[in-house]
C-alpha positions as CSV (number, residue, x, y, z in Angstrom):
1,M,401.9,-9.8,28.5
2,S,401.2,-12.9,26.2
3,V,403.7,-15.8,26.6
4,Q,404.3,-17.4,22.9
5,R,404.1,-21.2,23.5
6,R,406.4,-23.2,21.2
7,R,404.7,-24.6,18.4
8,K,405.3,-28.2,17.9
9,F,405.0,-29.8,14.3
10,D,405.1,-33.8,13.7
11,P,407.5,-35.5,11.1
12,D,405.1,-35.8,8.5
13,F,404.1,-32.2,8.6
14,K,408.5,-31.5,8.6
15,R,408.7,-34.0,5.4
16,N,405.6,-32.7,3.5
17,A,406.9,-28.6,4.2
18,V,410.7,-29.8,3.1
19,L,409.2,-31.9,0.0
20,L,407.0,-29.0,-1.1
21,S,409.6,-26.4,-0.5
22,E,411.8,-28.6,-3.2
23,D,409.2,-28.1,-6.3
24,P,411.1,-26.1,-8.8
25,N,407.2,-23.9,-9.3
26,R,407.2,-22.6,-5.5
27,S,410.0,-20.7,-3.7
28,A,410.8,-21.5,0.3
29,A,409.6,-18.5,1.3
30,Q,406.2,-18.9,-0.4
31,V,406.3,-22.5,1.3
32,A,406.7,-21.3,4.5
33,E,404.3,-18.2,4.5
34,N,401.7,-20.6,3.0
35,L,402.2,-23.1,6.0
36,G,402.6,-20.4,8.5
37,I,406.3,-21.0,9.4
38,S,409.4,-18.9,9.1
39,K,411.6,-19.1,6.2
40,E,414.2,-20.3,8.5
41,L,412.6,-22.9,10.3
42,L,411.7,-24.5,6.8
43,Y,415.8,-24.4,5.7
44,R,416.5,-25.9,9.1
45,W,414.4,-29.0,8.3
46,R,415.4,-28.6,4.8
47,K,419.2,-29.2,5.9
48,E,418.2,-32.0,8.4
49,Y,416.2,-33.8,6.0
50,R,419.0,-33.8,3.4
51,S,421.8,-34.6,5.7
52,R,419.8,-37.5,7.7
53,E,417.3,-38.4,4.9
54,G,415.2,-41.2,5.9
55,L,416.3,-40.9,9.8
56,A,415.1,-37.2,9.7
57,F,412.2,-35.9,12.2
58,P,412.5,-38.9,14.6
59,G,410.2,-36.9,17.1
60,H,410.2,-36.4,20.8
61,G,413.5,-35.3,20.7
62,R,415.3,-38.7,20.2
63,E,417.9,-39.2,18.1
64,A,417.2,-41.7,15.0
65,L,420.1,-44.0,14.3
66,T,421.3,-46.1,11.6
67,P,421.7,-50.0,12.6
68,Q,425.3,-49.2,13.0
69,E,425.1,-46.4,14.8
70,Q,422.8,-48.0,17.5
71,Q,424.9,-51.2,17.4
72,I,427.8,-49.0,18.9
73,R,426.1,-47.2,21.2
74,D,425.1,-50.8,22.6
75,L,428.7,-51.5,22.7
76,E,430.0,-48.2,24.1
77,N,427.8,-48.9,26.9
78,K,428.5,-52.5,27.5
79,L,432.1,-51.3,27.5
80,K,431.2,-49.0,29.9
81,D,429.7,-51.5,32.1
82,V,432.1,-54.1,31.8
83,E,435.0,-51.2,32.9
84,M,433.4,-50.5,35.9
85,E,433.1,-54.4,37.0
86,R,436.7,-54.2,36.6
87,D,437.2,-51.4,38.8
88,I,435.3,-52.7,41.5
89,L,436.9,-56.1,41.4
90,K,440.3,-54.8,41.7
91,K,439.1,-52.4,44.5
92,A,438.2,-55.5,46.1
93,M,441.4,-57.6,45.4
94,V,443.3,-54.9,47.3
95,I,440.9,-54.5,50.5
96,F,440.9,-58.3,50.6
97,G,444.5,-58.6,50.2
98,K,445.1,-56.4,53.2
99,T,443.1,-58.2,55.2
100,S,444.1,-62.0,54.5
101,K,447.6,-61.1,55.8
């Protein structure tokens, strides 16, 4: 039994494949066959490229974020940390309030 290994494609390859498939003189199926990939994979890359444009295919499983999305993510993390600190201080106030009596 042979185990198929998952192939990895770099972002430039994906971008070029999408651009080739958008050429009106070529069909997506022809481009996929010439590149040795399935047409379903090419269609998925086209969909991602259209939805994320310049942020498509960041590589290594990382999600590419716009500056606004990154700022929102940073603020959410900071809020989470502040809420945790607040909860710790509340618990400390209860503990020290009991022992001082």
